[in-house]
Backbone as CSV, one residue per row, in Angstrom:
resi,resn,N_x,N_y,N_z,CA_x,CA_y,CA_z,C_x,C_y,C_z
1,MET,4.505,-36.241,-124.990,3.533,-35.302,-124.395,4.269,-34.276,-123.536
2,ASN,4.012,-33.007,-123.783,4.648,-31.930,-123.018,3.711,-31.512,-121.893
3,ILE,3.891,-32.113,-120.726,2.972,-31.857,-119.622,3.405,-30.631,-118.834
4,LYS,2.562,-29.627,-118.799,2.842,-28.416,-118.043,2.194,-28.443,-116.665
5,LEU,1.144,-29.258,-116.529,0.384,-29.241,-115.280,0.051,-30.654,-114.833
6,SER,0.298,-30.915,-113.562,-0.139,-32.160,-112.931,-1.142,-31.811,-111.838
7,VAL,-2.334,-32.346,-111.938,-3.339,-32.194,-110.887,-3.249,-33.414,-109.971
8,VAL,-3.079,-33.180,-108.689,-2.919,-34.265,-107.716,-4.154,-34.300,-106.817
9,ILE,-4.817,-35.448,-106.783,-6.031,-35.604,-105.975,-5.801,-36.673,-104.917
10,PRO,-5.564,-36.292,-103.659,-5.477,-37.289,-102.587,-6.887,-37.820,-102.291
11,ALA,-7.026,-39.126,-102.241,-8.369,-39.693,-102.059,-8.344,-40.862,-101.089
12,ARG,-9.073,-40.715,-100.018,-9.226,-41.807,-99.050,-10.709,-42.035,-98.782
13,ASN,-11.198,-43.173,-99.197,-12.614,-43.527,-99.021,-13.533,-42.455,-99.604
14,GLU,-13.315,-42.139,-100.872,-14.099,-41.105,-101.549,-14.885,-41.685,-102.725
15,GLU,-15.406,-42.895,-102.564,-16.128,-43.525,-103.663,-17.378,-42.737,-104.085
16,ASP,-17.921,-41.950,-103.183,-19.120,-41.171,-103.504,-18.806,-39.913,-104.310
17,ASN,-17.540,-39.498,-104.331,-17.194,-38.216,-104.934,-16.174,-38.279,-106.062
18,ILE,-15.292,-39.268,-106.051,-14.091,-39.191,-106.872,-14.381,-39.134,-108.370
19,GLU,-15.355,-39.871,-108.854,-15.633,-39.863,-110.292,-16.116,-38.493,-110.747
20,GLU,-17.007,-37.887,-109.980,-17.494,-36.552,-110.340,-16.381,-35.515,-110.247
21,THR,-15.481,-35.671,-109.272,-14.358,-34.743,-109.141,-13.464,-34.807,-110.365
22,VAL,-13.102,-36.009,-110.790,-12.226,-36.171,-111.958,-12.916,-35.682,-113.225
23,ASN,-14.155,-36.064,-113.419,-14.883,-35.647,-114.622,-15.066,-34.135,-114.680
24,GLY,-15.269,-33.509,-113.521,-15.392,-32.059,-113.486,-14.107,-31.362,-113.873
25,LEU,-12.983,-31.928,-113.467,-11.677,-31.354,-113.806,-11.375,-31.449,-115.288
26,ILE,-11.700,-32.585,-115.877,-11.367,-32.832,-117.281,-11.915,-31.736,-118.189
27,LEU,-13.036,-31.159,-117.813,-13.652,-30.105,-118.625,-12.772,-28.875,-118.757
28,PHE,-11.840,-28.674,-117.825,-11.043,-27.453,-117.789,-9.555,-27.699,-118.049
29,LEU,-9.215,-28.902,-118.535,-7.819,-29.241,-118.776,-7.579,-29.540,-120.247
30,ASN,-6.387,-29.201,-120.717,-5.945,-29.594,-122.043,-5.283,-30.968,-121.919
31,PRO,-5.872,-32.006,-122.492,-5.332,-33.352,-122.298,-3.921,-33.538,-122.856
32,HIS,-3.480,-32.623,-123.714,-2.138,-32.716,-124.283,-1.092,-32.035,-123.402
33,GLU,-1.544,-31.292,-122.409,-0.609,-30.547,-121.572,-0.874,-30.753,-120.085
34,ALA,-1.669,-31.749,-119.745,-2.020,-31.949,-118.335,-2.194,-33.435,-118.037
35,GLU,-2.090,-33.754,-116.763,-2.368,-35.101,-116.280,-3.100,-34.981,-114.946
36,VAL,-3.904,-35.978,-114.645,-4.613,-36.036,-113.369,-4.113,-37.270,-112.624
37,ILE,-3.493,-37.042,-111.468,-2.959,-38.136,-110.648,-3.839,-38.285,-109.415
38,VAL,-4.546,-39.398,-109.322,-5.344,-39.684,-108.125,-4.519,-40.588,-107.225
39,VAL,-4.265,-40.114,-106.015,-3.471,-40.884,-105.057,-4.426,-41.599,-104.112
40,ASN,-4.483,-42.898,-104.244,-5.316,-43.711,-103.350,-4.622,-43.821,-102.000
41,ASP,-5.204,-43.195,-100.988,-4.583,-43.120,-99.669,-5.150,-44.205,-98.747
42,HIS,-4.802,-45.459,-99.051,-5.193,-46.599,-98.211,-6.712,-46.710,-98.057
43,SER,-7.434,-46.481,-99.143,-8.900,-46.572,-99.088,-9.351,-47.997,-98.813
44,THR,-10.454,-48.110,-98.087,-11.034,-49.423,-97.805,-12.384,-49.594,-98.502
45,ASP,-12.781,-48.610,-99.296,-14.036,-48.698,-100.044,-13.708,-48.918,-101.528
46,GLY,-14.574,-48.478,-102.403,-14.383,-48.715,-103.829,-13.611,-47.637,-104.569
47,THR,-12.959,-46.729,-103.850,-12.259,-45.614,-104.490,-11.242,-46.095,-105.524
48,ARG,-10.396,-47.027,-105.130,-9.328,-47.470,-106.029,-9.889,-48.074,-107.318
49,LYS,-10.903,-48.889,-107.209,-11.499,-49.534,-108.381,-12.103,-48.500,-109.331
50,ILE,-12.767,-47.506,-108.772,-13.377,-46.459,-109.604,-12.303,-45.704,-110.371
51,VAL,-11.230,-45.348,-109.684,-10.153,-44.590,-110.332,-9.452,-45.444,-111.382
52,LYS,-9.253,-46.715,-111.100,-8.628,-47.605,-112.072,-9.450,-47.659,-113.355
53,ASN,-10.767,-47.726,-113.221,-11.638,-47.729,-114.395,-11.544,-46.417,-115.163
54,LEU,-11.480,-45.309,-114.439,-11.342,-44.009,-115.089,-10.025,-43.920,-115.849
55,ALA,-8.956,-44.445,-115.250,-7.642,-44.392,-115.888,-7.608,-45.228,-117.159
56,GLU,-8.329,-46.333,-117.165,-8.373,-47.188,-118.359,-9.125,-46.506,-119.500
57,LYS,-10.080,-45.661,-119.161,-10.868,-44.961,-120.178,-10.202,-43.680,-120.649
58,CYS,-9.427,-43.057,-119.775,-8.853,-41.738,-120.073,-7.341,-41.795,-119.851
59,GLY,-6.587,-41.619,-120.915,-5.147,-41.812,-120.868,-4.381,-40.863,-119.980
60,PHE,-4.940,-39.674,-119.694,-4.185,-38.740,-118.864,-4.634,-38.758,-117.396
61,VAL,-5.445,-39.759,-117.037,-5.770,-39.996,-115.633,-4.914,-41.169,-115.150
62,LYS,-4.234,-40.969,-114.013,-3.341,-41.992,-113.483,-3.720,-42.336,-112.048
63,LEU,-3.613,-43.605,-111.720,-3.832,-44.075,-110.352,-2.489,-44.374,-109.716
64,VAL,-2.242,-43.774,-108.549,-1.019,-44.028,-107.791,-1.423,-44.375,-106.363
65,ASP,-0.818,-45.392,-105.796,-1.096,-45.767,-104.409,-0.092,-45.099,-103.476
66,ASN,-0.586,-44.559,-102.374,0.286,-44.026,-101.338,0.872,-45.187,-100.550
67,LEU,2.159,-45.451,-100.765,2.825,-46.556,-100.081,3.426,-46.119,-98.751
68,LYS,3.355,-44.821,-98.470,3.785,-44.312,-97.168,2.654,-44.539,-96.174
69,SER,2.847,-44.118,-94.936,1.783,-44.244,-93.945,0.600,-43.372,-94.359
70,PRO,-0.621,-43.777,-93.980,-1.800,-43.037,-94.403,-1.780,-41.596,-93.902
71,GLY,-2.376,-40.701,-94.679,-2.482,-39.310,-94.258,-2.385,-38.361,-95.431
72,PHE,-3.000,-37.206,-95.260,-3.079,-36.217,-96.341,-1.701,-35.783,-96.837
73,ALA,-0.792,-35.473,-95.912,0.526,-34.975,-96.304,1.292,-36.017,-97.117
74,ASN,1.271,-37.263,-96.666,1.987,-38.307,-97.391,1.342,-38.600,-98.750
75,ALA,0.023,-38.514,-98.820,-0.648,-38.701,-100.105,-0.256,-37.594,-101.076
76,LEU,-0.201,-36.357,-100.577,0.224,-35.245,-101.424,1.654,-35.439,-101.919
77,LYS,2.551,-35.793,-101.006,3.950,-35.984,-101.381,4.100,-37.088,-102.418
78,THR,3.327,-38.151,-102.268,3.341,-39.228,-103.258,2.930,-38.704,-104.626
79,GLY,1.895,-37.894,-104.648,1.447,-37.309,-105.907,2.494,-36.399,-106.520
80,PHE,3.111,-35.552,-105.693,4.139,-34.636,-106.191,5.319,-35.410,-106.778
81,GLU,5.719,-36.475,-106.102,6.874,-37.264,-106.545,6.606,-37.985,-107.864
82,ASN,5.337,-38.229,-108.160,4.979,-38.925,-109.395,4.512,-37.982,-110.499
83,ALA,4.561,-36.693,-110.234,4.069,-35.706,-111.194,5.093,-35.425,-112.283
84,SER,4.600,-35.211,-113.493,5.456,-34.892,-114.636,5.382,-33.422,-115.021
85,GLY,4.477,-32.688,-114.431,4.246,-31.308,-114.833,5.271,-30.327,-114.312
86,VAL,5.342,-29.195,-114.984,6.155,-28.066,-114.503,5.495,-27.474,-113.261
87,PHE,4.173,-27.472,-113.260,3.392,-27.014,-112.114,2.527,-28.158,-111.604
88,VAL,2.254,-28.146,-110.302,1.358,-29.137,-109.698,0.302,-28.393,-108.890
89,VAL,-0.911,-28.927,-108.894,-1.984,-28.322,-108.114,-2.795,-29.418,-107.421
90,PRO,-2.825,-29.426,-106.098,-3.687,-30.369,-105.384,-5.157,-29.948,-105.497
91,VAL,-6.013,-30.915,-105.693,-7.461,-30.693,-105.728,-8.089,-31.707,-104.789
92,MET,-8.997,-31.256,-103.961,-9.627,-32.155,-102.995,-10.620,-33.087,-103.691
93,ALA,-10.674,-34.318,-103.197,-11.513,-35.342,-103.820,-12.995,-35.148,-103.527
94,ASP,-13.323,-34.282,-102.564,-14.723,-34.161,-102.140,-15.498,-33.078,-102.890
95,ARG,-14.935,-32.578,-103.983,-15.577,-31.585,-104.856,-15.748,-30.219,-104.195
96,CYS,-14.922,-29.921,-103.192,-15.026,-28.607,-102.563,-14.325,-27.530,-103.396
97,ASP,-13.348,-27.938,-104.231,-12.606,-26.977,-105.039,-13.281,-26.782,-106.398
98,ASP,-13.248,-25.555,-106.890,-13.890,-25.219,-108.157,-12.907,-25.416,-109.304
99,PRO,-13.095,-26.425,-110.161,-12.136,-26.697,-111.231,-12.035,-25.582,-112.264
100,SER,-13.048,-24.730,-112.356,-12.995,-23.631,-113.326,-11.949,-22.589,-112.946
101,THR,-11.368,-22.699,-111.737,-10.310,-21.782,-111.298,-8.972,-22.118,-111.954
102,VAL,-8.789,-23.364,-112.381,-7.483,-23.817,-112.878,-6.979,-23.007,-114.072
103,PRO,-7.774,-22.704,-115.082,-7.255,-21.889,-116.185,-6.715,-20.532,-115.732
104,GLY,-7.358,-19.898,-114.766,-6.871,-18.623,-114.243,-5.549,-18.783,-113.515
105,MET,-5.389,-19.902,-112.829,-4.118,-20.199,-112.176,-2.999,-20.350,-113.212
106,LEU,-3.291,-21.072,-114.281,-2.301,-21.271,-115.338,-1.910,-19.947,-115.992
107,GLU,-2.867,-19.055,-116.119,-2.565,-17.739,-116.692,-1.570,-16.988,-115.811
108,LYS,-1.778,-17.031,-114.497,-0.841,-16.390,-113.574,0.527,-17.079,-113.624
109,ALA,0.525,-18.395,-113.744,1.791,-19.123,-113.843,2.579,-18.669,-115.069
110,SER,1.879,-18.406,-116.161,2.552,-17.964,-117.381,3.156,-16.572,-117.231
111,GLU,2.727,-15.842,-116.205,3.270,-14.500,-115.947,4.518,-14.557,-115.065
112,GLY,4.926,-15.758,-114.669,6.168,-15.909,-113.920,6.016,-16.124,-112.430
113,TYR,4.787,-16.335,-111.961,4.592,-16.595,-110.537,4.960,-18.037,-110.207
114,ASP,5.491,-18.228,-109.011,5.908,-19.554,-108.559,4.812,-20.285,-107.800
115,LEU,3.924,-19.526,-107.179,2.841,-20.088,-106.376,1.590,-19.267,-106.614
116,ILE,0.544,-19.940,-107.062,-0.724,-19.262,-107.328,-1.774,-19.886,-106.424
117,CYS,-2.360,-19.071,-105.580,-3.282,-19.559,-104.543,-4.728,-19.311,-104.940
118,GLY,-5.526,-20.357,-104.903,-6.965,-20.171,-105.039,-7.480,-19.557,-103.753
119,SER,-7.964,-18.316,-103.837,-8.312,-17.570,-102.619,-9.808,-17.315,-102.514
120,ARG,-10.334,-17.638,-101.337,-11.736,-17.370,-101.021,-11.939,-15.930,-100.575
121,TYR,-10.830,-15.258,-100.215,-10.956,-13.993,-99.506,-10.435,-12.806,-100.307
122,VAL,-10.575,-12.891,-101.630,-10.343,-11.750,-102.506,-11.624,-11.529,-103.306
123,ARG,-11.712,-10.373,-103.961,-12.917,-10.072,-104.748,-13.136,-11.148,-105.812
124,GLY,-14.351,-11.669,-105.861,-14.680,-12.734,-106.795,-14.617,-14.109,-106.173
125,GLY,-13.975,-14.212,-105.002,-13.894,-15.485,-104.299,-15.022,-15.620,-103.295
126,GLY,-15.138,-16.795,-102.711,-16.200,-16.976,-101.729,-16.181,-18.360,-101.111
127,ARG,-17.096,-18.550,-100.218,-17.196,-19.791,-99.463,-18.669,-20.116,-99.279
128,ILE,-19.054,-21.324,-99.648,-20.446,-21.724,-99.561,-20.533,-23.010,-98.753
129,GLY,-21.170,-22.958,-97.586,-21.324,-24.131,-96.751,-20.090,-24.395,-95.903
130,GLY,-20.061,-25.573,-95.289,-18.947,-25.950,-94.430,-19.115,-25.425,-93.016
131,PRO,-18.303,-25.910,-92.069,-18.396,-25.482,-90.673,-18.119,-23.992,-90.509
132,LEU,-18.953,-23.300,-89.752,-18.800,-21.862,-89.548,-17.475,-21.528,-88.876
133,VAL,-17.093,-22.299,-87.865,-15.846,-22.042,-87.136,-14.651,-22.157,-88.071
134,GLN,-14.677,-23.137,-88.951,-13.593,-23.325,-89.916,-13.467,-22.097,-90.814
135,GLY,-14.606,-21.563,-91.258,-14.588,-20.397,-92.122,-14.032,-19.163,-91.430
136,ILE,-14.455,-18.932,-90.196,-13.962,-17.781,-89.443,-12.459,-17.904,-89.216
137,PHE,-12.017,-19.084,-88.870,-10.590,-19.313,-88.594,-9.738,-19.080,-89.841
138,SER,-10.138,-19.672,-90.962,-9.318,-19.556,-92.170,-9.275,-18.122,-92.685
139,ARG,-10.388,-17.409,-92.581,-10.394,-16.004,-93.012,-9.492,-15.159,-92.123
140,LEU,-9.592,-15.358,-90.819,-8.777,-14.585,-89.881,-7.289,-14.837,-90.128
141,VAL,-6.910,-16.098,-90.268,-5.514,-16.448,-90.511,-5.029,-15.862,-91.829
142,GLY,-5.793,-16.064,-92.882,-5.358,-15.645,-94.208,-5.224,-14.146,-94.367
143,VAL,-6.245,-13.418,-93.952,-6.253,-11.965,-94.155,-5.240,-11.272,-93.259
144,THR,-5.161,-11.665,-91.986,-4.231,-10.983,-91.085,-2.783,-11.341,-91.392
145,LEU,-2.525,-12.572,-91.846,-1.156,-12.932,-92.212,-0.684,-12.076,-93.394
146,HIS,-1.580,-11.843,-94.334,-1.266,-10.962,-95.469,-0.974,-9.537,-94.990
147,LEU,-1.795,-9.049,-94.073,-1.619,-7.678,-93.571,-0.332,-7.527,-92.767
148,PHE,-0.026,-8.512,-91.943,1.119,-8.401,-91.031,2.464,-8.667,-91.708
149,THR,2.468,-9.490,-92.765,3.749,-9.900,-93.347,3.947,-9.505,-94.809
150,GLY,2.856,-9.203,-95.504,2.971,-8.890,-96.924,3.013,-10.121,-97.810
151,ILE,2.752,-11.305,-97.264,2.689,-12.504,-98.082,1.662,-12.303,-99.198
152,GLY,1.957,-12.830,-100.387,1.150,-12.504,-101.561,-0.161,-13.237,-101.692
153,THR,-0.726,-13.720,-100.605,-2.029,-14.386,-100.619,-2.816,-14.014,-99.367
154,LYS,-4.130,-14.014,-99.499,-5.011,-13.809,-98.358,-5.655,-15.122,-97.909
155,ASP,-5.147,-16.230,-98.412,-5.737,-17.526,-98.085,-4.647,-18.586,-97.979
156,ALA,-3.693,-18.345,-97.086,-2.519,-19.217,-96.980,-2.850,-20.634,-96.548
157,SER,-3.954,-20.819,-95.836,-4.254,-22.138,-95.279,-4.918,-23.079,-96.276
158,LYS,-5.435,-22.557,-97.368,-6.179,-23.390,-98.314,-5.249,-24.300,-99.101
159,ALA,-5.678,-25.531,-99.363,-4.835,-26.505,-100.061,-4.817,-26.302,-101.574
160,PHE,-5.811,-25.617,-102.101,-5.973,-25.449,-103.549,-5.004,-24.379,-104.061
161,LYS,-3.762,-24.808,-104.358,-2.706,-23.900,-104.801,-1.943,-24.550,-105.955
162,MET,-1.426,-23.731,-106.838,-0.610,-24.230,-107.946,0.845,-23.877,-107.665
163,TYR,1.692,-24.905,-107.589,3.099,-24.739,-107.222,4.018,-24.992,-108.416
164,ARG,5.103,-24.235,-108.496,6.174,-24.604,-109.413,6.861,-25.823,-108.798
165,LYS,6.792,-26.945,-109.504,7.199,-28.220,-108.901,8.675,-28.244,-108.507
166,GLU,9.528,-27.659,-109.326,10.965,-27.680,-109.041,11.266,-27.100,-107.664
167,ILE,10.579,-25.997,-107.336,10.782,-25.369,-106.024,10.143,-26.213,-104.929
168,LEU,8.937,-26.685,-105.187,8.198,-27.460,-104.187,8.994,-28.681,-103.724
169,LEU,9.579,-29.393,-104.673,10.310,-30.606,-104.322,11.635,-30.312,-103.622
170,SER,12.087,-29.066,-103.699,13.346,-28.705,-103.040,13.151,-28.311,-101.581
171,LEU,11.887,-28.151,-101.165,11.596,-27.691,-99.811,11.287,-28.864,-98.886
172,PRO,11.869,-28.892,-97.702,11.522,-29.945,-96.736,10.171,-29.632,-96.093
173,LEU,9.186,-30.476,-96.331,7.861,-30.287,-95.747,7.696,-31.274,-94.603
174,GLU,7.437,-30.749,-93.405,7.457,-31.560,-92.189,6.087,-31.811,-91.576
175,GLU,5.096,-31.002,-91.921,3.762,-31.191,-91.347,3.174,-32.525,-91.804
176,LYS,2.428,-33.169,-90.922,1.883,-34.494,-91.206,0.433,-34.465,-91.685
177,GLY,-0.258,-33.349,-91.455,-1.668,-33.292,-91.803,-1.965,-32.221,-92.834
178,PHE,-3.165,-31.662,-92.787,-3.613,-30.691,-93.775,-2.792,-29.403,-93.734
179,ALA,-2.156,-29.129,-92.601,-1.360,-27.899,-92.485,-0.139,-27.898,-93.389
180,VAL,0.172,-29.025,-94.028,1.303,-29.064,-94.959,1.119,-28.065,-96.090
181,SER,-0.124,-27.763,-96.441,-0.393,-26.791,-97.513,0.016,-25.390,-97.091
182,MET,-0.281,-25.017,-95.852,0.136,-23.716,-95.351,1.649,-23.686,-95.168
183,GLU,2.232,-24.792,-94.723,3.684,-24.864,-94.571,4.386,-24.606,-95.902
184,ALA,3.907,-25.244,-96.967,4.508,-25.044,-98.287,4.398,-23.588,-98.718
185,CYS,3.238,-22.985,-98.496,3.021,-21.582,-98.856,3.993,-20.671,-98.111
186,VAL,4.116,-20.890,-96.810,5.012,-20.077,-95.985,6.458,-20.229,-96.441
187,LYS,6.856,-21.452,-96.773,8.245,-21.670,-97.183,8.531,-21.056,-98.555
188,PHE,7.569,-21.065,-99.454,7.726,-20.336,-100.715,7.964,-18.853,-100.419
189,PHE,7.190,-18.327,-99.497,7.311,-16.918,-99.106,8.666,-16.632,-98.491
190,MET,9.103,-17.489,-97.584,10.389,-17.299,-96.916,11.558,-17.321,-97.904
191,HIS,11.392,-18.037,-99.006,12.449,-18.132,-100.006,12.313,-17.070,-101.108
192,GLY,11.456,-16.101,-100.887,11.363,-14.984,-101.822,10.690,-15.306,-103.136
193,CYS,9.864,-16.328,-103.177,9.181,-16.710,-104.411,8.022,-15.763,-104.717
194,ARG,7.666,-15.689,-105.967,6.558,-14.823,-106.387,5.240,-15.545,-106.149
195,ILE,4.332,-14.896,-105.419,3.062,-15.491,-105.010,1.919,-14.577,-105.431
196,ALA,0.847,-15.181,-105.943,-0.321,-14.397,-106.355,-1.593,-15.135,-105.970
197,ASP,-2.674,-14.395,-105.848,-3.998,-14.953,-105.598,-4.831,-14.935,-106.875
198,VAL,-5.677,-15.920,-107.028,-6.770,-15.860,-107.995,-8.043,-16.221,-107.221
199,PRO,-9.153,-15.580,-107.527,-10.381,-15.865,-106.770,-10.916,-17.258,-107.068
200,THR,-11.426,-17.893,-106.043,-12.087,-19.182,-106.200,-13.217,-19.281,-105.193
201,VAL,-14.151,-20.136,-105.466,-15.259,-20.391,-104.539,-15.091,-21.798,-103.977
202,TRP,-15.143,-21.897,-102.665,-15.039,-23.183,-101.974,-16.431,-23.638,-101.569
203,TYR,-16.699,-24.931,-101.761,-18.013,-25.487,-101.445,-17.889,-26.537,-100.347
204,GLY,-18.760,-26.474,-99.362,-18.773,-27.484,-98.320,-19.060,-28.865,-98.893
205,ARG,-18.556,-29.881,-98.237,-18.697,-31.268,-98.712,-20.156,-31.601,-98.979
206,LYS,-20.416,-32.178,-100.176,-21.779,-32.541,-100.549,-22.132,-33.958,-100.122
207,LYS,-21.122,-34.846,-100.155,-21.336,-36.232,-99.755,-20.222,-36.648,-98.812
208,GLY,-20.549,-37.527,-97.870,-19.545,-37.974,-96.920,-19.448,-37.024,-95.737
209,LYS,-18.543,-37.342,-94.836,-18.405,-36.600,-93.586,-17.188,-35.687,-93.616
210,SER,-17.360,-34.446,-93.172,-16.247,-33.503,-93.124,-15.139,-34.014,-92.207
211,LYS,-13.876,-33.792,-92.622,-12.738,-34.228,-91.822,-12.200,-33.103,-90.934
212,PHE,-12.876,-31.947,-90.903,-12.416,-30.824,-90.092,-12.614,-31.101,-88.615
213,ARG,-11.569,-30.821,-87.824,-11.646,-30.886,-86.368,-10.949,-29.651,-85.811
214,LEU,-11.545,-29.024,-84.811,-10.977,-27.810,-84.241,-9.563,-28.061,-83.712
215,SER,-9.316,-29.262,-83.186,-7.990,-29.584,-82.641,-6.903,-29.549,-83.715
216,LYS,-7.297,-29.693,-84.973,-6.327,-29.705,-86.065,-5.870,-28.304,-86.468
217,THR,-6.388,-27.272,-85.808,-5.977,-25.908,-86.139,-4.651,-25.525,-85.483
218,LEU,-4.190,-26.291,-84.506,-2.963,-25.926,-83.785,-1.736,-25.786,-84.691
219,PRO,-1.501,-26.706,-85.639,-0.345,-26.511,-86.534,-0.447,-25.221,-87.353
220,TYR,-1.667,-24.832,-87.749,-1.843,-23.590,-88.499,-1.465,-22.387,-87.637
221,ILE,-1.875,-22.420,-86.376,-1.550,-21.324,-85.466,-0.048,-21.211,-85.276
222,ARG,0.617,-22.352,-85.146,2.070,-22.340,-84.996,2.756,-21.738,-86.224
223,LEU,2.337,-22.146,-87.411,2.920,-21.614,-88.645,2.619,-20.124,-88.797
224,TYR,1.425,-19.734,-88.406,0.996,-18.333,-88.468,1.908,-17.463,-87.605
225,LEU,2.107,-17.874,-86.360,2.928,-17.082,-85.444,4.387,-17.070,-85.882
226,LEU,4.889,-18.194,-86.361,6.269,-18.267,-86.816,6.516,-17.327,-87.995
227,THR,5.572,-17.281,-88.908,5.719,-16.417,-90.079,5.690,-14.949,-89.681
228,ILE,4.808,-14.595,-88.773,4.736,-13.204,-88.319,6.037,-12.797,-87.629
229,VAL,6.557,-13.666,-86.783,7.799,-13.356,-86.068,8.950,-13.140,-87.051
230,LYS,8.995,-13.953,-88.091,10.120,-13.890,-89.014,9.974,-12.838,-90.109
231,LYS,8.730,-12.522,-90.479,8.547,-11.689,-91.663,7.808,-10.372,-91.447
232,SER,7.214,-10.163,-90.304,6.499,-8.916,-90.091,7.463,-7.743,-90.004
233,PRO,7.152,-6.607,-90.648,7.983,-5.409,-90.518,8.146,-4.974,-89.071
234,LEU,7.177,-5.330,-88.240,7.232,-4.936,-86.834,8.304,-5.706,-86.077
235,THR,8.758,-6.838,-86.665,9.788,-7.634,-85.999,11.024,-7.766,-86.878
236,SER,11.274,-6.752,-87.692,12.371,-6.805,-88.656,13.747,-6.827,-88.001
237,ILE,13.817,-6.503,-86.696,15.117,-6.546,-86.024,15.534,-7.980,-85.710
238,LEU,14.584,-8.934,-85.865,14.912,-10.324,-85.579,15.613,-10.947,-86.778
239,PRO,16.542,-11.886,-86.556,17.195,-12.558,-87.679,16.204,-13.410,-88.453
240,LEU,16.297,-13.403,-89.776,15.399,-14.161,-90.634,16.104,-15.381,-91.192
241,GLU,15.313,-16.415,-91.463,15.846,-17.601,-92.116,15.209,-17.710,-93.491
242,GLY,16.010,-18.123,-94.463,15.452,-18.339,-95.810,14.965,-17.080,-96.453
243,GLY,15.543,-15.905,-96.089,15.077,-14.653,-96.644,15.568,-14.449,-98.062
244,GLY,15.572,-13.205,-98.470,16.034,-12.903,-99.824,14.884,-12.886,-100.790
245,ASN,15.094,-12.292,-101.924,14.044,-12.158,-102.919,14.475,-12.902,-104.161
246,ARG,14.341,-14.224,-104.123,14.915,-15.090,-105.126,14.474,-14.745,-106.536
247,ARG,13.207,-14.401,-106.676,12.678,-14.125,-108.015,12.161,-12.693,-108.155
248,GLY,12.647,-11.810,-107.334,12.200,-10.425,-107.448,10.860,-10.229,-106.839
């Protein structure tokens, strides 16, 4: 099997959502060129059993346990390390990400981009539901970071991104929580990788409790300010790390 794409789904106590999330994805994937890796992140409910049953029925669905300490970043890393695809794309287990965006991401990947971001803040994208403060924060961060630095996305904080795996695995990712997605995006940018947006619609959680907390925005703010200092034309007199235009 020539796998070009690995979809990684971190899942912790998502028994109410995980089956619908996987089934929704399958509609938009070529089973001969894709795999779905569900990473069970120390769930205490029926998540693992549901995924195991799905894997037994569908050969390109795989169950992997996060043997590292619990948490989104470690679950993602576990998925990346077990991926066989040339590209990897994290998808949230709570059905907030639109699986119909994946074919458009693959099209951009075929054009030579290293990182393709599902963006809520470009024409055709959008956001439906979810905490208002979270929406204002992510839009402000994404749009202004693009304006100030020229990064090729207007939605750097969103986790729904397609990465060239070879590059992703070469980067040291240090964030412990959800901000690891923005960290990866910033590091792709710092290394001169080609980045593009495709529009996507994000949906607020339909079942279960949102994991958003205002206190968790601090790592995003730190990454935001660091990127502006290093990459903004207004601060070009400062020494840069990881610069260069690796892929033009």
